HTML snippet that shows the backbone in 3Dmol.js (N, CA, C, O; Angstrom):
<script src="https://3Dmol.org/build/3Dmol-min.js"></script>
<div id="view" style="width:600px;height:400px;position:relative"></div>
<script>
const pdb = `
ATOM      1  N   MET A   1       0.556  -1.264   0.118  1.00  0.00           N
ATOM      2  CA  MET A   1       0.179   0.371  -0.086  1.00  0.00           C
ATOM      3  C   MET A   1       1.079   1.474  -0.537  1.00  0.00           C
ATOM      4  O   MET A   1       2.260   1.729  -0.772  1.00  0.00           O
ATOM      5  N   LYS A   2       0.289   1.814  -0.533  1.00  0.00           N
ATOM      6  CA  LYS A   2       1.286   2.930  -0.456  1.00  0.00           C
ATOM      7  C   LYS A   2       0.199   5.236  -0.859  1.00  0.00           C
ATOM      8  O   LYS A   2      -0.598   5.857  -1.562  1.00  0.00           O
ATOM      9  N   LEU A   3       1.050   5.309   0.175  1.00  0.00           N
ATOM     10  CA  LEU A   3       0.433   7.037   0.785  1.00  0.00           C
ATOM     11  C   LEU A   3      -0.421   7.518  -0.386  1.00  0.00           C
ATOM     12  O   LEU A   3      -1.620   7.694  -0.172  1.00  0.00           O
ATOM     13  N   ARG A   4      -0.006   7.711  -1.404  1.00  0.00           N
ATOM     14  CA  ARG A   4      -0.331   8.032  -3.051  1.00  0.00           C
ATOM     15  C   ARG A   4      -1.738   7.444  -2.810  1.00  0.00           C
ATOM     16  O   ARG A   4      -2.804   8.024  -2.602  1.00  0.00           O
ATOM     17  N   ASN A   5      -1.326   5.604  -2.931  1.00  0.00           N
ATOM     18  CA  ASN A   5      -3.437   5.693  -3.893  1.00  0.00           C
ATOM     19  C   ASN A   5      -3.734   6.102  -2.746  1.00  0.00           C
ATOM     20  O   ASN A   5      -4.674   6.786  -3.152  1.00  0.00           O
ATOM     21  N   LEU A   6      -3.751   6.395  -0.913  1.00  0.00           N
ATOM     22  CA  LEU A   6      -4.955   6.425  -0.433  1.00  0.00           C
ATOM     23  C   LEU A   6      -5.322   7.981  -1.076  1.00  0.00           C
ATOM     24  O   LEU A   6      -6.451   8.087  -1.555  1.00  0.00           O
ATOM     25  N   LEU A   7      -4.318   9.345  -1.117  1.00  0.00           N
ATOM     26  CA  LEU A   7      -5.188   9.759  -1.319  1.00  0.00           C
ATOM     27  C   LEU A   7      -5.559  10.278  -2.681  1.00  0.00           C
ATOM     28  O   LEU A   7      -6.110  11.372  -2.800  1.00  0.00           O
ATOM     29  N   VAL A   8      -5.223   9.397  -3.867  1.00  0.00           N
ATOM     30  CA  VAL A   8      -6.178   9.533  -4.782  1.00  0.00           C
ATOM     31  C   VAL A   8      -7.199   9.297  -4.489  1.00  0.00           C
ATOM     32  O   VAL A   8      -8.069  10.166  -4.428  1.00  0.00           O
ATOM     33  N   GLU A   9      -7.424   7.966  -4.200  1.00  0.00           N
ATOM     34  CA  GLU A   9      -9.069   7.036  -3.856  1.00  0.00           C
ATOM     35  C   GLU A   9      -9.792   8.161  -3.109  1.00  0.00           C
ATOM     36  O   GLU A   9     -10.936   8.469  -3.444  1.00  0.00           O
ATOM     37  N   THR A  10      -8.950   8.990  -1.772  1.00  0.00           N
ATOM     38  CA  THR A  10      -9.639   9.996  -1.115  1.00  0.00           C
ATOM     39  C   THR A  10      -9.920  11.628  -2.026  1.00  0.00           C
ATOM     40  O   THR A  10     -10.924  12.302  -1.799  1.00  0.00           O
ATOM     41  N   ASP A  11      -9.202  11.912  -2.704  1.00  0.00           N
ATOM     42  CA  ASP A  11      -9.570  12.912  -3.803  1.00  0.00           C
ATOM     43  C   ASP A  11     -10.293  12.375  -4.256  1.00  0.00           C
ATOM     44  O   ASP A  11     -11.254  13.006  -3.817  1.00  0.00           O
ATOM     45  N   GLU A  12     -10.898  11.306  -5.114  1.00  0.00           N
ATOM     46  CA  GLU A  12     -12.135  10.997  -5.542  1.00  0.00           C
ATOM     47  C   GLU A  12     -13.203  11.342  -5.258  1.00  0.00           C
ATOM     48  O   GLU A  12     -13.986  12.066  -5.873  1.00  0.00           O
ATOM     49  N   GLU A  13     -13.329  10.622  -3.893  1.00  0.00           N
ATOM     50  CA  GLU A  13     -14.341  10.657  -2.958  1.00  0.00           C
ATOM     51  C   GLU A  13     -14.943  11.973  -2.928  1.00  0.00           C
ATOM     52  O   GLU A  13     -16.076  12.452  -2.969  1.00  0.00           O
ATOM     53  N   MET A  14     -13.558  12.432  -2.828  1.00  0.00           N
ATOM     54  CA  MET A  14     -14.148  14.197  -2.244  1.00  0.00           C
ATOM     55  C   MET A  14     -14.672  15.338  -3.669  1.00  0.00           C
ATOM     56  O   MET A  14     -15.004  16.524  -3.680  1.00  0.00           O
ATOM     57  N   LYS A  15     -14.540  14.302  -4.755  1.00  0.00           N
ATOM     58  CA  LYS A  15     -14.565  15.192  -5.959  1.00  0.00           C
ATOM     59  C   LYS A  15     -16.084  16.267  -5.945  1.00  0.00           C
ATOM     60  O   LYS A  15     -16.426  17.420  -6.206  1.00  0.00           O
ATOM     61  N   VAL A  16     -16.646  14.956  -5.443  1.00  0.00           N
ATOM     62  CA  VAL A  16     -18.187  15.531  -5.101  1.00  0.00           C
ATOM     63  C   VAL A  16     -18.829  16.764  -4.848  1.00  0.00           C
ATOM     64  O   VAL A  16     -19.540  17.666  -5.293  1.00  0.00           O
ATOM     65  N   LYS A  17     -17.898  16.102  -3.449  1.00  0.00           N
ATOM     66  CA  LYS A  17     -18.369  17.633  -3.086  1.00  0.00           C
ATOM     67  C   LYS A  17     -17.602  19.187  -3.170  1.00  0.00           C
ATOM     68  O   LYS A  17     -16.413  19.125  -3.482  1.00  0.00           O
ATOM     69  N   LYS A  18     -18.138  20.517  -2.933  1.00  0.00           N
ATOM     70  CA  LYS A  18     -18.021  21.509  -3.467  1.00  0.00           C
ATOM     71  C   LYS A  18     -16.426  22.516  -2.299  1.00  0.00           C
ATOM     72  O   LYS A  18     -15.465  23.158  -2.723  1.00  0.00           O
ATOM     73  N   GLU A  19     -16.825  22.213  -0.904  1.00  0.00           N
ATOM     74  CA  GLU A  19     -16.157  22.850  -0.135  1.00  0.00           C
ATOM     75  C   GLU A  19     -15.805  21.763   0.583  1.00  0.00           C
ATOM     76  O   GLU A  19     -16.715  20.939   0.489  1.00  0.00           O
ATOM     77  N   VAL A  20     -14.303  21.090   1.727  1.00  0.00           N
ATOM     78  CA  VAL A  20     -14.309  20.324   2.059  1.00  0.00           C
ATOM     79  C   VAL A  20     -13.750  20.769   3.751  1.00  0.00           C
ATOM     80  O   VAL A  20     -12.730  21.442   3.597  1.00  0.00           O
ATOM     81  N   SER A  21     -13.994  20.657   4.905  1.00  0.00           N
ATOM     82  CA  SER A  21     -13.341  20.763   5.619  1.00  0.00           C
ATOM     83  C   SER A  21     -11.921  20.078   6.286  1.00  0.00           C
ATOM     84  O   SER A  21     -11.940  18.858   6.447  1.00  0.00           O
ATOM     85  N   LEU A  22     -11.066  20.601   6.559  1.00  0.00           N
ATOM     86  CA  LEU A  22      -9.475  19.611   6.606  1.00  0.00           C
ATOM     87  C   LEU A  22      -9.947  18.619   7.178  1.00  0.00           C
ATOM     88  O   LEU A  22      -9.152  17.680   7.128  1.00  0.00           O
ATOM     89  N   ALA A  23     -11.608  18.200   8.115  1.00  0.00           N
ATOM     90  CA  ALA A  23     -11.403  17.737   9.026  1.00  0.00           C
ATOM     91  C   ALA A  23     -13.154  16.405   8.335  1.00  0.00           C
ATOM     92  O   ALA A  23     -13.693  15.444   8.885  1.00  0.00           O
ATOM     93  N   THR A  24     -13.274  16.726   7.716  1.00  0.00           N
ATOM     94  CA  THR A  24     -14.368  16.450   6.194  1.00  0.00           C
ATOM     95  C   THR A  24     -13.305  15.384   5.795  1.00  0.00           C
ATOM     96  O   THR A  24     -13.766  14.262   5.587  1.00  0.00           O
ATOM     97  N   LYS A  25     -11.839  15.557   5.641  1.00  0.00           N
ATOM     98  CA  LYS A  25     -11.178  14.862   4.679  1.00  0.00           C
ATOM     99  C   LYS A  25     -10.266  13.892   5.298  1.00  0.00           C
ATOM    100  O   LYS A  25      -9.919  12.754   4.982  1.00  0.00           O
ATOM    101  N   MET A  26      -9.930  14.810   6.437  1.00  0.00           N
ATOM    102  CA  MET A  26      -9.315  13.837   7.270  1.00  0.00           C
ATOM    103  C   MET A  26     -10.240  11.820   7.410  1.00  0.00           C
ATOM    104  O   MET A  26      -9.743  10.734   7.109  1.00  0.00           O
ATOM    105  N   LYS A  27     -11.870  12.199   8.067  1.00  0.00           N
ATOM    106  CA  LYS A  27     -12.183  11.262   8.033  1.00  0.00           C
ATOM    107  C   LYS A  27     -12.435  10.294   6.989  1.00  0.00           C
ATOM    108  O   LYS A  27     -12.508   9.076   7.149  1.00  0.00           O
ATOM    109  N   GLU A  28     -12.586  11.062   5.692  1.00  0.00           N
ATOM    110  CA  GLU A  28     -12.591  10.518   4.539  1.00  0.00           C
ATOM    111  C   GLU A  28     -11.744  10.006   4.330  1.00  0.00           C
ATOM    112  O   GLU A  28     -11.839   8.966   3.679  1.00  0.00           O
ATOM    113  N   PHE A  29     -10.361  10.517   4.815  1.00  0.00           N
ATOM    114  CA  PHE A  29      -9.229   9.818   4.242  1.00  0.00           C
ATOM    115  C   PHE A  29      -9.451   8.294   5.435  1.00  0.00           C
ATOM    116  O   PHE A  29      -9.095   7.201   4.994  1.00  0.00           O
ATOM    117  N   TYR A  30     -10.015   8.370   6.822  1.00  0.00           N
ATOM    118  CA  TYR A  30      -9.861   7.242   6.888  1.00  0.00           C
ATOM    119  C   TYR A  30     -10.963   6.263   6.878  1.00  0.00           C
ATOM    120  O   TYR A  30     -10.701   5.113   7.231  1.00  0.00           O
ATOM    121  N   GLY A  31     -11.814   6.480   6.623  1.00  0.00           N
ATOM    122  CA  GLY A  31     -12.605   5.872   5.895  1.00  0.00           C
ATOM    123  C   GLY A  31     -11.661   4.382   4.621  1.00  0.00           C
ATOM    124  O   GLY A  31     -11.767   3.192   4.323  1.00  0.00           O
ATOM    125  N   VAL A  32     -10.793   5.643   4.306  1.00  0.00           N
ATOM    126  CA  VAL A  32      -9.952   4.606   2.774  1.00  0.00           C
ATOM    127  C   VAL A  32      -9.416   3.493   3.541  1.00  0.00           C
ATOM    128  O   VAL A  32      -9.462   2.375   3.029  1.00  0.00           O
ATOM    129  N   ILE A  33      -8.860   3.662   4.817  1.00  0.00           N
ATOM    130  CA  ILE A  33      -8.009   3.049   5.635  1.00  0.00           C
ATOM    131  C   ILE A  33      -8.272   2.190   6.459  1.00  0.00           C
ATOM    132  O   ILE A  33      -7.574   1.349   7.025  1.00  0.00           O
ATOM    133  N   ALA A  34      -9.434   2.467   6.510  1.00  0.00           N
ATOM    134  CA  ALA A  34      -9.919   1.209   6.523  1.00  0.00           C
ATOM    135  C   ALA A  34     -11.002   0.226   5.903  1.00  0.00           C
ATOM    136  O   ALA A  34     -11.343  -0.879   6.326  1.00  0.00           O
ATOM    137  N   ARG A  35     -11.212   0.549   5.384  1.00  0.00           N
ATOM    138  CA  ARG A  35     -11.546  -0.105   3.690  1.00  0.00           C
ATOM    139  C   ARG A  35     -10.679  -1.160   3.541  1.00  0.00           C
ATOM    140  O   ARG A  35     -10.903  -2.367   3.641  1.00  0.00           O
ATOM    141  N   TYR A  36      -9.654  -0.565   3.288  1.00  0.00           N
ATOM    142  CA  TYR A  36      -7.884  -1.134   2.534  1.00  0.00           C
ATOM    143  C   TYR A  36      -7.381  -2.033   3.899  1.00  0.00           C
ATOM    144  O   TYR A  36      -6.907  -3.169   3.922  1.00  0.00           O
ATOM    145  N   GLU A  37      -7.630  -1.205   4.895  1.00  0.00           N
ATOM    146  CA  GLU A  37      -7.767  -2.491   6.700  1.00  0.00           C
ATOM    147  C   GLU A  37      -8.716  -3.919   5.630  1.00  0.00           C
ATOM    148  O   GLU A  37      -8.377  -5.007   5.164  1.00  0.00           O
ATOM    149  N   ARG A  38      -9.139  -3.647   5.635  1.00  0.00           N
ATOM    150  CA  ARG A  38     -10.525  -5.070   5.943  1.00  0.00           C
ATOM    151  C   ARG A  38     -10.187  -6.127   4.409  1.00  0.00           C
ATOM    152  O   ARG A  38     -10.410  -7.337   4.431  1.00  0.00           O
ATOM    153  N   ASP A  39      -9.665  -5.455   3.238  1.00  0.00           N
ATOM    154  CA  ASP A  39      -9.372  -5.133   1.682  1.00  0.00           C
ATOM    155  C   ASP A  39      -8.360  -6.304   2.137  1.00  0.00           C
ATOM    156  O   ASP A  39      -8.338  -7.501   1.849  1.00  0.00           O
ATOM    157  N   GLY A  40      -7.381  -5.366   3.105  1.00  0.00           N
ATOM    158  CA  GLY A  40      -6.115  -6.697   3.338  1.00  0.00           C
ATOM    159  C   GLY A  40      -5.559  -6.597   2.273  1.00  0.00           C
ATOM    160  O   GLY A  40      -5.226  -7.560   1.582  1.00  0.00           O
ATOM    161  N   LYS A  41      -5.328  -5.068   1.910  1.00  0.00           N
ATOM    162  CA  LYS A  41      -4.926  -4.072   0.480  1.00  0.00           C
ATOM    163  C   LYS A  41      -3.265  -3.774   1.271  1.00  0.00           C
ATOM    164  O   LYS A  41      -2.282  -3.431   0.615  1.00  0.00           O
ATOM    165  N   ILE A  42      -3.254  -4.077   3.324  1.00  0.00           N
ATOM    166  CA  ILE A  42      -2.129  -2.740   3.398  1.00  0.00           C
ATOM    167  C   ILE A  42      -1.402  -4.017   4.042  1.00  0.00           C
ATOM    168  O   ILE A  42      -1.986  -5.074   4.285  1.00  0.00           O
ATOM    169  N   HIS A  43       0.135  -3.737   4.315  1.00  0.00           N
ATOM    170  CA  HIS A  43       0.962  -5.064   4.065  1.00  0.00           C
ATOM    171  C   HIS A  43       1.456  -5.051   5.540  1.00  0.00           C
ATOM    172  O   HIS A  43       1.513  -3.951   6.090  1.00  0.00           O
ATOM    173  N   LYS A  44       1.881  -6.349   6.354  1.00  0.00           N
ATOM    174  CA  LYS A  44       2.115  -6.279   7.675  1.00  0.00           C
ATOM    175  C   LYS A  44       2.922  -5.505   7.491  1.00  0.00           C
ATOM    176  O   LYS A  44       2.328  -4.507   7.901  1.00  0.00           O
ATOM    177  N   ASP A  45       4.169  -5.054   7.077  1.00  0.00           N
ATOM    178  CA  ASP A  45       4.680  -4.514   7.873  1.00  0.00           C
ATOM    179  C   ASP A  45       4.755  -3.190   8.305  1.00  0.00           C
ATOM    180  O   ASP A  45       5.663  -2.580   8.870  1.00  0.00           O
ATOM    181  N   ASP A  46       2.855  -2.615   7.681  1.00  0.00           N
ATOM    182  CA  ASP A  46       2.327  -0.991   7.134  1.00  0.00           C
ATOM    183  C   ASP A  46       2.253  -0.977   8.069  1.00  0.00           C
ATOM    184  O   ASP A  46       2.838   0.001   8.534  1.00  0.00           O
ATOM    185  N   LYS A  47       1.455  -2.045   9.332  1.00  0.00           N
ATOM    186  CA  LYS A  47       0.161  -2.014  10.408  1.00  0.00           C
ATOM    187  C   LYS A  47       0.551  -1.118  11.194  1.00  0.00           C
ATOM    188  O   LYS A  47      -0.095  -0.097  10.960  1.00  0.00           O
ATOM    189  N   GLN A  48       1.827  -0.858  12.627  1.00  0.00           N
ATOM    190  CA  GLN A  48       2.176   0.227  12.788  1.00  0.00           C
ATOM    191  C   GLN A  48       2.398   1.298  12.134  1.00  0.00           C
ATOM    192  O   GLN A  48       1.650   2.175  12.565  1.00  0.00           O
ATOM    193  N   LYS A  49       3.184   1.745  11.141  1.00  0.00           N
ATOM    194  CA  LYS A  49       3.262   3.067  10.404  1.00  0.00           C
ATOM    195  C   LYS A  49       1.291   3.687  10.879  1.00  0.00           C
ATOM    196  O   LYS A  49       0.860   4.556  11.637  1.00  0.00           O
ATOM    197  N   ILE A  50       0.570   2.593   9.875  1.00  0.00           N
ATOM    198  CA  ILE A  50      -1.123   2.903   9.649  1.00  0.00           C
ATOM    199  C   ILE A  50      -1.601   2.924  10.813  1.00  0.00           C
ATOM    200  O   ILE A  50      -2.514   3.696  11.106  1.00  0.00           O
ATOM    201  N   GLU A  51      -1.067   2.083  11.670  1.00  0.00           N
ATOM    202  CA  GLU A  51      -1.786   2.782  13.358  1.00  0.00           C
ATOM    203  C   GLU A  51      -1.770   3.822  13.659  1.00  0.00           C
ATOM    204  O   GLU A  51      -2.806   4.396  13.996  1.00  0.00           O
ATOM    205  N   THR A  52      -0.561   4.429  13.641  1.00  0.00           N
ATOM    206  CA  THR A  52      -0.178   6.064  14.143  1.00  0.00           C
ATOM    207  C   THR A  52      -0.234   6.764  13.476  1.00  0.00           C
ATOM    208  O   THR A  52       0.324   7.786  13.874  1.00  0.00           O
ATOM    209  N   LEU A  53      -0.949   6.912  11.828  1.00  0.00           N
ATOM    210  CA  LEU A  53      -1.554   7.720  11.003  1.00  0.00           C
ATOM    211  C   LEU A  53      -3.269   7.833  11.157  1.00  0.00           C
ATOM    212  O   LEU A  53      -4.002   8.761  10.815  1.00  0.00           O
ATOM    213  N   LYS A  54      -3.668   6.317  11.909  1.00  0.00           N
ATOM    214  CA  LYS A  54      -5.059   6.877  12.554  1.00  0.00           C
ATOM    215  C   LYS A  54      -5.161   7.676  13.750  1.00  0.00           C
ATOM    216  O   LYS A  54      -5.861   8.667  13.958  1.00  0.00           O
ATOM    217  N   ASP A  55      -4.376   7.101  14.474  1.00  0.00           N
ATOM    218  CA  ASP A  55      -4.088   8.046  15.519  1.00  0.00           C
ATOM    219  C   ASP A  55      -4.041   9.903  15.921  1.00  0.00           C
ATOM    220  O   ASP A  55      -4.425  10.589  16.869  1.00  0.00           O
ATOM    221  N   PHE A  56      -3.296  10.182  14.512  1.00  0.00           N
ATOM    222  CA  PHE A  56      -2.487  11.270  13.537  1.00  0.00           C
ATOM    223  C   PHE A  56      -4.415  12.321  13.278  1.00  0.00           C
ATOM    224  O   PHE A  56      -5.013  13.203  13.894  1.00  0.00           O
ATOM    225  N   ILE A  57      -4.647  11.550  12.124  1.00  0.00           N
ATOM    226  CA  ILE A  57      -6.108  11.910  11.903  1.00  0.00           C
ATOM    227  C   ILE A  57      -6.984  11.421  12.879  1.00  0.00           C
ATOM    228  O   ILE A  57      -8.057  11.764  12.383  1.00  0.00           O
ATOM    229  N   THR A  58      -7.275  10.830  13.974  1.00  0.00           N
ATOM    230  CA  THR A  58      -8.105  11.292  14.985  1.00  0.00           C
ATOM    231  C   THR A  58      -8.063  11.629  15.839  1.00  0.00           C
ATOM    232  O   THR A  58      -8.814  11.055  16.629  1.00  0.00           O
ATOM    233  N   ASP A  59      -7.250  12.727  16.386  1.00  0.00           N
ATOM    234  CA  ASP A  59      -6.465  13.788  17.474  1.00  0.00           C
ATOM    235  C   ASP A  59      -7.167  14.940  16.161  1.00  0.00           C
ATOM    236  O   ASP A  59      -8.091  15.744  16.277  1.00  0.00           O
ATOM    237  N   MET A  60      -6.424  14.661  15.111  1.00  0.00           N
ATOM    238  CA  MET A  60      -6.822  16.234  14.477  1.00  0.00           C
ATOM    239  C   MET A  60      -8.398  16.405  14.613  1.00  0.00           C
ATOM    240  O   MET A  60      -8.637  17.309  15.414  1.00  0.00           O
ATOM    241  N   VAL A  61      -9.364  15.922  14.174  1.00  0.00           N
ATOM    242  CA  VAL A  61     -10.484  15.877  13.902  1.00  0.00           C
ATOM    243  C   VAL A  61     -11.129  15.411  15.092  1.00  0.00           C
ATOM    244  O   VAL A  61     -12.360  15.417  15.059  1.00  0.00           O
ATOM    245  N   LYS A  62     -10.636  15.059  16.008  1.00  0.00           N
ATOM    246  CA  LYS A  62     -11.201  16.320  17.417  1.00  0.00           C
ATOM    247  C   LYS A  62     -10.739  17.467  18.158  1.00  0.00           C
ATOM    248  O   LYS A  62     -11.113  17.697  19.308  1.00  0.00           O
ATOM    249  N   GLN A  63     -10.009  18.120  17.576  1.00  0.00           N
ATOM    250  CA  GLN A  63      -9.021  18.938  17.725  1.00  0.00           C
ATOM    251  C   GLN A  63      -9.924  20.209  17.190  1.00  0.00           C
ATOM    252  O   GLN A  63     -10.433  20.984  17.999  1.00  0.00           O
ATOM    253  N   GLU A  64     -10.089  20.370  15.728  1.00  0.00           N
ATOM    254  CA  GLU A  64     -10.441  20.683  15.034  1.00  0.00           C
ATOM    255  C   GLU A  64     -12.552  20.806  15.113  1.00  0.00           C
ATOM    256  O   GLU A  64     -13.361  21.608  14.646  1.00  0.00           O
ATOM    257  N   ALA A  65     -12.659  19.695  15.855  1.00  0.00           N
ATOM    258  CA  ALA A  65     -14.555  19.179  16.428  1.00  0.00           C
ATOM    259  C   ALA A  65     -14.598  20.497  17.320  1.00  0.00           C
ATOM    260  O   ALA A  65     -15.389  21.400  17.049  1.00  0.00           O
ATOM    261  N   ARG A  66     -13.300  20.605  18.905  1.00  0.00           N
ATOM    262  CA  ARG A  66     -13.231  21.539  20.010  1.00  0.00           C
ATOM    263  C   ARG A  66     -13.125  23.119  19.487  1.00  0.00           C
ATOM    264  O   ARG A  66     -13.740  23.971  20.128  1.00  0.00           O
ATOM    265  N   ARG A  67     -12.130  23.610  18.006  1.00  0.00           N
ATOM    266  CA  ARG A  67     -12.248  24.744  17.499  1.00  0.00           C
ATOM    267  C   ARG A  67     -13.608  25.089  17.141  1.00  0.00           C
ATOM    268  O   ARG A  67     -14.088  26.151  17.538  1.00  0.00           O
ATOM    269  N   ASN A  68     -14.398  24.126  16.287  1.00  0.00           N
ATOM    270  CA  ASN A  68     -15.916  25.018  16.058  1.00  0.00           C
ATOM    271  C   ASN A  68     -16.571  24.883  16.950  1.00  0.00           C
ATOM    272  O   ASN A  68     -17.442  25.744  17.068  1.00  0.00           O
ATOM    273  N   GLU A  69     -16.515  23.621  18.182  1.00  0.00           N
ATOM    274  CA  GLU A  69     -17.583  24.112  19.646  1.00  0.00           C
ATOM    275  C   GLU A  69     -17.131  25.856  20.282  1.00  0.00           C
ATOM    276  O   GLU A  69     -17.721  26.482  21.163  1.00  0.00           O
ATOM    277  N   ASP A  70     -16.292  26.156  19.730  1.00  0.00           N
ATOM    278  CA  ASP A  70     -15.338  27.644  20.974  1.00  0.00           C
ATOM    279  C   ASP A  70     -16.444  28.095  20.399  1.00  0.00           C
ATOM    280  O   ASP A  70     -16.820  29.249  20.603  1.00  0.00           O
TER     281      ASP A  70
END
`;
const viewer = $3Dmol.createViewer("view");
viewer.addModel(pdb, "pdb");
viewer.setStyle({}, {cartoon: {color: "spectrum"}});
viewer.zoomTo();
viewer.render();
</script>
């Protein structure tokens, strides 16, 4: 799995929407990662990197939500 593949697939899904917030983009990105995990497209050696990326995305989305509440 290459990060570029994730970005391309996420961009394809985002073309339908006109204005997209960073949080929305990250949620879509997370969804693509989850689908890749289900489909077995993530190599075993990449598991730790993917978990770190997922944690980063989750934290980023939470911070964005907190900012919007204020």
